[in-house]
Each structure stands twice: as C-alpha cells, then as structure tokens.
VEXKOL-821072 format. One record per residue (C-alpha): residue number from 1; residue in three letters; x, y negated, z negated. Coordinates in steps of 0.5 Angstrom, whole numbers, always signed. Each point is the difference from the previous one (the first is absolute). Layout:
BEGIN
REC     i    aa      xx      yy      zz
REC   NUM   ALA       X       Y       Z
...
This chain:
BEGIN
REC     i    aa      xx      yy      zz
REC     1   MET    -103    -120    +183
REC     2   GLU      -6      +2      +4
REC     3   ILE      +1      -1      +7
REC     4   GLY      -6      +0      +4
REC     5   ARG      -1      +1      +8
REC     6   LYS      +0      -5      +5
REC     7   THR      -7      -3      +1
REC     8   GLU      +1      -5      +6
REC     9   THR      +0      +3      +7
REC    10   TRP      +2      -2      +7
REC    11   GLY      -6      -4      +2
REC    12   SER      +0      +3      +7
REC    13   LYS      +4      +6      +4
REC    14   PHE      +2      -6      +5
REC    15   GLY      +3      -4      -6
REC    16   PHE      +3      +6      -3
REC    17   ILE      +3      +2      +7
REC    18   MET      +3      -7      +1
REC    19   ALA      +3      -1      -7
REC    20   ALA      +3      +7      +1
REC    21   VAL      +3      -1      +7
REC    22   GLY      +2      -7      -3
REC    23   SER      +4      +3      -6
REC    24   SER      +3      +5      +5
REC    25   VAL      +2      -5      +6
REC    26   GLY      +5      -5      -3
REC    27   LEU      +7      -2      +1
REC    28   GLY      +2      +8      +1
REC    29   ASN      -4      -1      +7
REC    30   PHE      +4      -6      +2
REC    31   TRP      +6      -1      -4
REC    32   ARG      +2      +7      -1
REC    33   PHE      -3      +4      +6
REC    34   PRO      +3      -4      +6
REC    35   TYR      +7      +0      -3
REC    36   THR      +0      +7      -3
REC    37   ALA      -2      +3      +7
REC    38   GLY      +5      -4      +4
REC    39   GLU      +6      +3      -5
REC    40   ASN      -3      +7      +1
REC    41   GLY      -1      +2      +7
REC    42   GLY      -6      -4      +2
REC    43   GLY      -5      +5      +3
REC    44   ALA      +3      +6      -4
REC    45   PHE      -1      -4      -7
REC    46   ILE      -7      -1      +2
REC    47   LEU      -2      +7      +1
REC    48   ILE      +4      +2      -6
REC    49   TYR      -4      -5      -4
REC    50   LEU      -7      +2      +3
REC    51   ALA      +2      +7      -2
REC    52   CYS      +1      -3      -7
REC    53   VAL      -6      -3      -1
REC    54   ALA      -4      +5      +3
REC    55   PHE      +3      +6      -4
REC    56   ILE      +2      -4      -7
REC    57   GLY      -3      -7      +0
REC    58   LEU      -7      +2      +2
REC    59   PRO      -1      +6      -5
REC    60   LEU      +3      -4      -6
REC    61   LEU      -5      -6      +2
REC    62   MET      -6      +5      -1
REC    63   ALA      +3      +3      -6
REC    64   GLU      +1      -7      -3
REC    65   TYR      -7      -3      +2
REC    66   SER      -3      +7      -3
REC    67   MET      +3      -1      -7
REC    68   GLY      -2      -7      +0
REC    69   ARG      -7      +1      +1
REC    70   LYS      +0      +7      -4
REC    71   SER      +2      -4      -6
REC    72   GLY      -3      -7      +1
REC    73   MET      +6      -3      -3
REC    74   SER      +7      -4      +1
REC    75   ALA      +6      +5      +2
REC    76   ILE      +3      +1      -7
REC    77   GLU      -7      +1      -3
REC    78   GLY      -3      +4      +5
REC    79   VAL      +6      +5      +1
REC    80   GLN      +0      +1      -8
REC    81   SER      -8      +1      +0
REC    82   LEU      +1      +5      +6
REC    83   ALA      +5      +4      -4
REC    84   ARG      -4      +0      -6
REC    85   ALA      -6      +3      +4
REC    86   GLU      +5      +6      +3
REC    87   SER      +2      +1      -7
REC    88   LYS      +7      -2      +2
REC    89   SER      +6      -4      -4
REC    90   LEU      -2      -8      +0
REC    91   ASN      +8      -1      +2
REC    92   TRP      -3      +1      +7
REC    93   GLY      -2      -8      -1
REC    94   ILE      +7      -1      +3
REC    95   VAL      -3      +1      +7
REC    96   GLY      -4      -7      -2
REC    97   TRP      +6      -3      -3
REC    98   VAL      +5      +1      +5
REC    99   GLY      -5      -2      +5
REC   100   THR      -2      -6      -4
REC   101   LEU      +7      -2      -1
REC   102   THR      +2      +1      +7
REC   103   ALA      -5      -5      +2
REC   104   THR      +2      -5      -4
REC   105   PHE      +7      +0      +1
REC   106   ILE      -2      +0      +8
REC   107   LEU      -4      -6      -1
REC   108   SER      +5      -4      -4
REC   109   PHE      +4      +0      +6
REC   110   TYR      -5      +0      +5
REC   111   VAL      -3      -7      -3
REC   112   VAL      +7      -3      +2
REC   113   ILE      +0      +2      +7
REC   114   SER      -7      -2      +1
REC   115   ALA      +2      -7      -3
REC   116   TRP      +6      +0      +6
REC   117   LEU      -6      +2      +4
REC   118   VAL      -4      -7      -2
REC   119   ALA      +6      -4      +1
REC   120   PHE      +1      +3      +7
REC   121   THR      -7      -1      +2
REC   122   ILE      +1      -7      -3
REC   123   GLN      +6      -1      +5
REC   124   ALA      -4      +3      +6
REC   125   PHE      -6      -5      -1
REC   126   GLY      +6      -6      +0
REC   127   GLY      +3      +3      +7
REC   128   ASN      +7      +1      -4
REC   129   PHE      +1      +6      +5
REC   130   ALA      +1      -4      +6
REC   131   GLY      +6      +1      +4
REC   132   MET      +3      +4      -6
REC   133   ASP      +6      +5      +1
REC   134   ALA      +2      +6      -4
REC   135   ALA      +5      -4      -4
REC   136   ALA      -5      -5      -1
REC   137   SER      -5      +5      -2
REC   138   GLY      +5      +3      -5
REC   139   ALA      +2      -6      -3
REC   140   ASN      -8      -2      -1
REC   141   PHE      -1      +7      -3
REC   142   ASN      +5      -1      -5
REC   143   ASN      -2      -7      -2
REC   144   THR      -7      +2      -1
REC   145   VAL      +1      +5      -5
REC   146   GLY      +6      -4      -3
REC   147   GLN      +6      +3      +2
REC   148   GLY      +2      -6      +5
REC   149   GLU      +1      -7      -1
REC   150   HIS      -4      -4      -6
REC   151   PRO      -1      +7      -3
REC   152   LEU      -3      -2      -7
REC   153   VAL      -5      -5      +4
REC   154   SER      -2      +6      +4
REC   155   LYS      -1      +5      -5
REC   156   TRP      -4      -5      -4
REC   157   TYR      -4      -1      +6
REC   158   MET      -1      +8      +1
REC   159   LEU      -2      +0      -8
REC   160   LEU      -6      -5      +2
REC   161   LEU      -2      +5      +6
REC   162   LEU      +1      +6      -4
REC   163   GLY      -5      -3      -6
REC   164   LEU      -5      -2      +5
REC   165   PHE      +0      +7      +3
REC   166   ILE      -1      +3      -6
REC   167   ILE      -5      -5      -3
REC   168   ALA      -4      +2      +7
REC   169   ASN      +1      +8      -2
REC   170   ILE      -3      -2      -7
REC   171   PHE      -6      -4      +2
REC   172   VAL      -2      +6      +5
REC   173   VAL      +2      +6      -5
REC   174   GLY      -3      -4      -6
REC   175   ARG      -7      +0      +4
REC   176   GLY      -1      +7      +0
REC   177   VAL      +0      +6      +5
REC   178   LYS      -7      -2      +3
REC   179   GLY      +1      -8      -1
REC   180   GLY      +7      +0      +1
REC   181   ILE      +4      +5      +4
REC   182   GLU      -6      +3      +4
REC   183   ARG      -2      -7      +2
REC   184   ALA      +7      -3      +2
REC   185   ALA      +1      +7      +4
REC   186   THR      -6      -1      +4
REC   187   VAL      +2      -7      +2
REC   188   LEU      +7      +1      +1
REC   189   MET      +1      +7      +4
REC   190   PRO      -5      -2      +5
REC   191   ALA      +4      -7      +1
REC   192   PHE      +6      +4      +0
REC   193   PHE      -2      +5      +6
REC   194   VAL      -2      -6      +4
REC   195   MET      +7      -3      -1
REC   196   LEU      +4      +6      +1
REC   197   ILE      -4      +1      +7
REC   198   VAL      +2      -7      +2
REC   199   VAL      +8      +1      -2
REC   200   VAL      +0      +7      +4
REC   201   GLY      -4      -3      +6
REC   202   PHE      +5      -6      +0
REC   203   GLY      +6      +5      -1
REC   204   LEU      -2      +4      +6
REC   205   ALA      -2      -5      +4
REC   206   THR      +7      -4      -1
REC   207   GLY      +5      +5      -3
REC   208   ASP      +3      +6      +3
REC   209   ALA      -5      +5      -1
REC   210   ALA      +3      +5      +5
REC   211   GLN      +6      +0      -4
REC   212   ALA      -4      +0      -7
REC   213   ALA      -4      +6      +2
REC   214   SER      +6      +4      +2
REC   215   PHE      +4      -2      -6
REC   216   LEU      -6      +2      -5
REC   217   LEU      -3      +6      +4
REC   218   THR      +6      +4      +3
REC   219   PRO      +3      +4      -5
REC   220   LYS      +8      +0      -1
REC   221   TRP      +1      +6      -4
REC   222   GLY      +7      -1      +1
REC   223   GLU      +0      -5      -6
REC   224   VAL      -4      +4      -4
REC   225   GLY      +3      +2      -7
REC   226   PHE      -2      +2      -7
REC   227   ASN      -1      -7      -1
REC   228   THR      -5      -1      +5
REC   229   PHE      -5      +5      -4
REC   230   LEU      +2      -4      -7
REC   231   GLU      -2      -6      +4
REC   232   ALA      -6      +3      +3
REC   233   ILE      -3      +2      -7
REC   234   GLY      +2      -6      -4
REC   235   GLN      -3      -4      +6
REC   236   ALA      -7      +4      -1
REC   237   PHE      +0      -1      -7
REC   238   PHE      +2      -7      -1
REC   239   SER      -5      -2      +6
REC   240   ILE      -6      +4      -2
REC   241   GLY      +1      -1      -7
REC   242   ILE      +0      +7      -3
REC   243   GLY      +4      +2      -6
REC   244   VAL      -1      -6      -4
REC   245   GLY      -7      +1      -3
REC   246   LEU      -3      -5      +5
REC   247   MET      -5      +5      +3
REC   248   ILE      -2      +3      -7
REC   249   THR      -2      -7      -2
REC   250   TYR      -4      -1      +6
REC   251   GLY      -3      +7      +0
REC   252   ALA      -3      -2      -7
REC   253   TYR      -5      -5      +3
REC   254   LEU      -2      +5      +6
REC   255   SER      -7      +2      +0
REC   256   ARG      -3      +7      +1
REC   257   ASP      -2      -1      +7
REC   258   THR      +7      -2      +2
REC   259   ASN      +3      +6      +4
REC   260   ILE      +7      +0      -2
REC   261   PRO      +3      +4      +5
REC   262   ARG      -3      -4      +6
REC   263   ALA      +2      -7      -4
REC   264   SER      +7      +3      -1
REC   265   GLY      +1      +1      +7
REC   266   ILE      -3      -7      +2
REC   267   VAL      +5      -3      -5
REC   268   ALA      +6      +4      +2
REC   269   GLY      -2      -1      +7
REC   270   SER      -1      -7      +0
REC   271   ASP      +7      -1      -3
REC   272   THR      +4      +4      +5
REC   273   LEU      -4      -4      +5
REC   274   VAL      +2      -7      -2
REC   275   ALA      +7      +3      -1
REC   276   LEU      +1      +2      +7
REC   277   ILE      -4      -6      +3
REC   278   ALA      +5      -5      -4
REC   279   GLY      +5      +3      +4
REC   280   PHE      -3      -2      +6
REC   281   ALA      -1      -7      -3
REC   282   ILE      +7      -1      -2
REC   283   PHE      +5      +4      +5
REC   284   PRO      -3      -3      +6
REC   285   ILE      +2      -7      -2
REC   286   VAL      +7      +3      -3
REC   287   PHE      +2      +3      +6
REC   288   ALA      -2      -6      +4
REC   289   ALA      +4      -5      -4
REC   290   GLY      +6      +5      +1
REC   291   LEU      +0      +2      -7
REC   292   ASP      +2      +7      -4
REC   293   PRO      -6      +4      -1
REC   294   ALA      +4      +4      -6
REC   295   GLY      +2      -7      -4
REC   296   GLY      -2      +3      -7
REC   297   PRO      -4      -4      -4
REC   298   SER      +2      -7      +3
REC   299   LEU      -4      +2      +6
REC   300   PHE      -6      -3      -3
REC   301   PHE      +3      -6      -3
REC   302   VAL      +6      -2      +4
REC   303   SER      -2      +3      +7
REC   304   MET      -7      -1      +1
REC   305   PRO      +1      -8      -1
REC   306   VAL      +5      +0      +5
REC   307   ALA      -4      +4      +5
REC   308   PHE      -6      -5      -2
REC   309   GLY      +4      -6      +1
REC   310   SER      +3      +3      +7
REC   311   ILE      -7      +2      +4
REC   312   PRO      -6      -5      +2
REC   313   GLY      -5      +0      -5
REC   314   GLY      +4      +3      -5
REC   315   ALA      -1      -6      -5
REC   316   VAL      -8      +2      +0
REC   317   VAL      +1      +7      -1
REC   318   ALA      +5      -1      -5
REC   319   VAL      -5      -3      -5
REC   320   ILE      -5      +6      +2
REC   321   PHE      +6      +5      -1
REC   322   PHE      +2      -2      -7
REC   323   GLY      -7      -1      -2
REC   324   LEU      -2      +7      +2
REC   325   ALA      +6      +3      -4
REC   326   LEU      -2      -5      -6
REC   327   PHE      -7      +3      +0
REC   328   ALA      +2      +7      +0
REC   329   ALA      +5      -2      -5
REC   330   PHE      -6      -3      -4
REC   331   THR      -5      +6      +0
REC   332   SER      +6      +5      -2
REC   333   SER      +2      -4      -6
REC   334   ILE      -7      -1      -3
REC   335   SER      -1      +8      +1
REC   336   LEU      +7      +1      -4
REC   337   MET      -2      -5      -5
REC   338   GLU      -7      +4      -1
REC   339   VAL      +4      +6      -2
REC   340   SER      +3      -3      -7
REC   341   VAL      -6      -5      -1
REC   342   SER      -5      +6      +1
REC   343   TRP      +4      +4      -6
REC   344   LEU      +0      -7      -4
REC   345   GLU      -7      -1      +1
REC   346   GLU      -2      +7      -4
REC   347   ARG      +4      -3      -6
REC   348   GLN      -5      -3      -5
REC   349   GLY      -1      -7      +0
REC   350   VAL      +4      -1      +6
REC   351   THR      -4      -4      +6
REC   352   ARG      +2      +1      +7
REC   353   PHE      +2      -7      +1
REC   354   GLY      +4      +0      -6
REC   355   ALA      +3      +7      +2
REC   356   ALA      +1      -3      +7
REC   357   THR      +3      -7      -3
REC   358   GLY      +5      +4      -4
REC   359   MET      +3      +4      +6
REC   360   GLY      +0      -6      +4
REC   361   VAL      +5      -3      -6
REC   362   ILE      +4      +6      +0
REC   363   LEU      +1      +0      +8
REC   364   PHE      +2      -7      +0
REC   365   LEU      +5      +1      -5
REC   366   VAL      +3      +6      +3
REC   367   GLY      -1      -3      +7
REC   368   SER      +4      -6      -2
REC   369   ALA      +6      +5      -2
REC   370   TYR      +0      +2      +7
REC   371   VAL      +0      -7      +3
REC   372   PHE      +6      -2      -4
REC   373   GLY      +3      +7      +1
REC   374   PRO      -2      +3      +6
REC   375   GLU      +5      +6      +0
REC   376   TYR      -5      +3      -5
REC   377   LEU      -5      +1      +6
REC   378   ASP      +4      +5      +3
REC   379   PHE      +1      +4      -6
REC   380   MET      -7      +0      -2
REC   381   ASP      -2      +2      +7
REC   382   PHE      +5      +6      -1
REC   383   VAL      -3      +2      -6
REC   384   THR      -7      -1      +2
REC   385   GLY      +0      +3      +7
REC   386   ASN      +5      +6      -1
REC   387   ILE      -1      +2      -7
REC   388   LEU      -7      -2      -3
REC   389   LEU      -4      +0      +6
REC   390   PRO      +2      +7      +2
REC   391   LEU      +0      +2      -7
REC   392   GLY      -7      -3      -1
REC   393   GLY      -3      +4      +6
REC   394   LEU      +3      +6      -2
REC   395   LEU      -3      +0      -7
REC   396   ALA      -6      -2      +3
REC   397   VAL      +0      +6      +5
REC   398   ILE      +2      +5      -6
REC   399   PHE      -6      -2      -4
REC   400   ALA      -5      +0      +5
REC   401   GLY      +2      +6      +3
REC   402   TRP      +2      +4      -6
REC   403   VAL      -2      -3      -6
REC   404   LEU      -7      -1      +2
REC   405   SER      -5      +6      +2
REC   406   ARG      -3      +0      +7
REC   407   ASP      -7      -1      -3
REC   408   MET      +2      -6      -3
REC   409   LEU      +1      -4      +6
REC   410   THR      -5      +4      +4
REC   411   THR      -5      -5      -2
REC   412   GLU      +4      -5      +3
REC   413   ILE      +3      +3      +7
REC   414   GLY      -5      +5      +1
REC   415   GLU      +0      +8      +1
REC   416   GLY      +3      +3      +7
REC   417   THR      +5      -1      +5
REC   418   ILE      +2      -7      -2
REC   419   MET      +1      +2      -7
REC   420   ASN      +4      +7      +2
REC   421   ILE      +5      -4      +4
REC   422   TRP      +0      -6      -5
REC   423   ARG      +2      +5      -6
REC   424   PHE      +5      +4      +4
REC   425   LEU      +4      -6      +2
REC   426   MET      -1      -3      -7
REC   427   ARG      +3      +6      -4
REC   428   TRP      +6      +2      +5
REC   429   PRO      +2      -4      +6
REC   430   VAL      -1      -7      -3
REC   431   PRO      +3      +1      -7
REC   432   ALA      +6      +4      +3
REC   433   PHE      +2      -5      +5
REC   434   LEU      -1      -6      -5
REC   435   ALA      +5      +3      -5
REC   436   PHE      +5      +1      +6
REC   437   VAL      -1      -7      +2
REC   438   LEU      +0      -3      -7
REC   439   PHE      +7      +4      -2
REC   440   PHE      +4      -1      +7
REC   441   GLY      -3      -7      +1
REC   442   PHE      +3      -2      -6
REC   443   PHE      +7      +2      +1
REC   444   ASP      -1      -2      +7
REC   445   LYS      -1      -7      -2
REC   446   ILE      +5      -1      -5
REC   447   GLN      +5      +3      +4
REC   448   GLN      -2      -5      +6
REC   449   GLN      -2      -6      -5
REC   450   TYR      +5      +1      -6
REC   451   ASN      +6      +3      +4
REC   452   VAL      +0      +6      -5
REC   453   GLN      +4      +6      +3
REC   454   LEU      -4      +6      +0
REC   455   PRO      +2      +8      +0
REC   456   ALA      +2      +3      +6
REC   457   PHE      -6      +4      +1
REC   458   MET      -5      -6      -1
REC   459   THR      +4      -4      +5
REC   460   SER      +0      +5      +5
REC   461   PHE      -8      +0      +0
REC   462   LEU      -1      -7      -1
REC   463   GLY      +6      -3      +4
REC   464   PRO      +6      -4      -2
REC   465   ASN      +0      -6      -4
REC   466   ASN      +2      -5      +6
REC   467   ALA      +0      -5      -6
REC   468   LEU      +7      +3      -3
REC   469   PRO      +6      -2      +3
REC   470   SER      +4      +6      +4
REC   471   GLU      +6      +3      -3
C-alpha cells in the first residue's frame, strides 16, 4: 500500500505550541504530580524531576519531533520510512507500534478518569461539596464511580458521561489538525491558563501558602530512595507525552520554519511550569484544610472536595478547579487519539472522521469494561507506566541515537553545540538510564504491588517488600 506524506500542517506556530502544550499539560500535572511529589520528598522529588526533564525528557522530545517532521508520516509509518532511508530493517517499526499501542492503552483509562472529572465538575456546579468531611467525600467518590450505594445506577451514569466525553473527542479529532485540534487548543489553552491563575491566586490568598512553599521547595533527601527516581522519570514521560508516538505524530505536521530545539524547550518548560504551579494551586488549600499532602490519588477526588467545602468561596473555586482539570484532560485526550487516527487515516479508503469514530467505539467498549471492573485500571496503569512507557522511550532513543545517522537529523535539529550535546545524551546516558529504570522499575513495582518476593541481591537494592508479612 502506498503511503504518502502528510499534506496538512499546523496553521501557525502559536497554534502548534498551544496544541503541543495542551497535549503535554493534562492529568499528569494535576492528578499525578501533586501526590507523587507529596509521597516522594517534596522539593527533593521536584529537583530530581527537573533533572529528568532536562536530560532525558527534552532530548527525547526533540528526537520525536525531528523524526516526525523528517518522515512527514504517522509514528508507525514514519519510523519505517526513516529505517528504509537508512537501509535498516523495517522491524524498527516496532518503535512506532509500541508508542501507538501505549497511547491507545493510556487513552483507554484516561477517558474513564476524564469521565470522573465531568461528574465532579457537575457536582461542583451543584455545590455538593459544602460542609463535606473526609468520610463523606470518600463515600461520594465511591458512589460516583459505582463502588458505593446504587452501584449499577452510578455505573450507567458514568457510561453516559464517558460516551459524551468520547463523542467530543471524535468531533474535534475528526475535523482535522488545523480545523479541529489546533482550533480547540487555541481556545482552550488560553482559557486554561487564566483559570489556573485564578485558582493559584485563591489558594495563595486563602490557603496556607507558607507551609505549601516549604513542603514543595524544601528538599527532604531522607525520603528519597530508588523509587523516587522511578517516579520522577515515569512522571516526566507521562506528563510530557514522550514514548507514546504522540510527538512523532505532531512533528509530522510541523512546517520547515519551526525551530525544533526551541519549540521543544517551550513545550517541556511549559509543562513543567504548569506542574509546579499546580502544586501551589492545590497544596495551600490542602494544608489550610488540615489534610494529608501525601494522600495518593485520593488527594484529587477525595481531599480537594473536602478542602473546597471547608473554606470561604470554595464552592466557586471548585467549579473552576475541576473545569480546569477537565480542560487539561480533554486537550491531552484528543492528542492521544490523534496518534492512532493519524495512522488509520493513511490507510486507503479510511476517512479521518471514520478513523476517529472507529477509535471512539473501541475506547467506549474498553472504557465500559473499566467502569464495571475498576480493578483493571490499576493493572493498565502498571503496564503502561512501568513497562510500555519506558520501553517505548528506550526504543525511540536507540533508534534516534544509534540507527539514524547524524546527517539524517541535522536538517531538523541543526549542526553545532546543540546537536553535539543532543547526540551524546541520546547515545550514552539516556539509553543506559532508561534501560536501568525499565529493568529495576519493573521488579520494584511487582514486588510492592503484587507481593512478589525478589532475590536477596535485588531486595538489598530496591528495599524490602513492605507488603509481605514478616516472618
């Protein structure tokens, strides 16, 4: 089958930046980053996270944009075309396949969590959080996701919200890059930043800003362990959106006059800045309400409603806060859907809208399984976050650093100091670190989450399995 290069491009540099930042800024910044920082040493975690972004995330982001623009195709076809141009095996297409499958798997549970956000935004509009304590908030979350009272009714309601969210994704992605994704991003992202400033201002004005600053900015090195580095690199991948074929896909629509190193810096920097600002939007309110900053995933859906219900003006800010998170989730979900739609659109006889609709149906069916069996959410989070994401990143790094020649990407990145630093990082430190994280991270996760006893030499490095009973 003959596959042609993409003919559509981003309408403007601003539109691309908004779409790219929108693809990066998502639930990883709001739902995952605050509790991950809270559980891993506050400021110490942030410093390690910044290092992971600068020395691993940014070089890989540049590589993916470069491969995308050079090939002008979807992640799968693009990687194969570059391998063909270098007279290398087409089996390197596995880089695109792993990325595309990872994006689809992440999106399959991402849309379910987004449906939760829709439900909580509706509850915020109704003023449901007023006077809510921790027990009531926990019960509210269980009831909302179908694990409490009237579970069947709640699950059908969640399916309705899931369907509406997916339909919105189909509508935007089906309209194309310029008329759909870019137009949505140029409206939603400026509104997002305005809403973010409002929530941060409220948090700093009415919450415990001093304690939040101390918690976020004071490095607690005593709480740092091997798991801190695992969480930091996982957070960087999940948040920026690398290792899933997404940035290769977006790179295919880049015009020749876009400076890839500069654009990559803007995207990675904006994503990191939003994650840090999100901490100052959440933690002042959390501390003011006397809640646990290391509350795990429940920090978002259980602790925040309690906080909003206990402070003056919380009802209004709750609407803005959950609306803000919903905007972030939506801009990321349309980006993740574009990865597979871009590939399907390259097939003969498949229209963009048809591809988006087909993906939407698949997502709804898989998402429905998660709604009725939420225990699979944790498993899929484990598979994507601890296996597929670092694996996809490692394969992409090896392909860009070792398979592709320097000349192949010089036209995209440029020649000189930036290229020299980038190529050194991609050939030596980054693949070594990612291979290390992939191997030990996998065993650390199964030890802690699935109660698997590891050999003594690995336990001495990773730490004991606290879930196992002592003998």
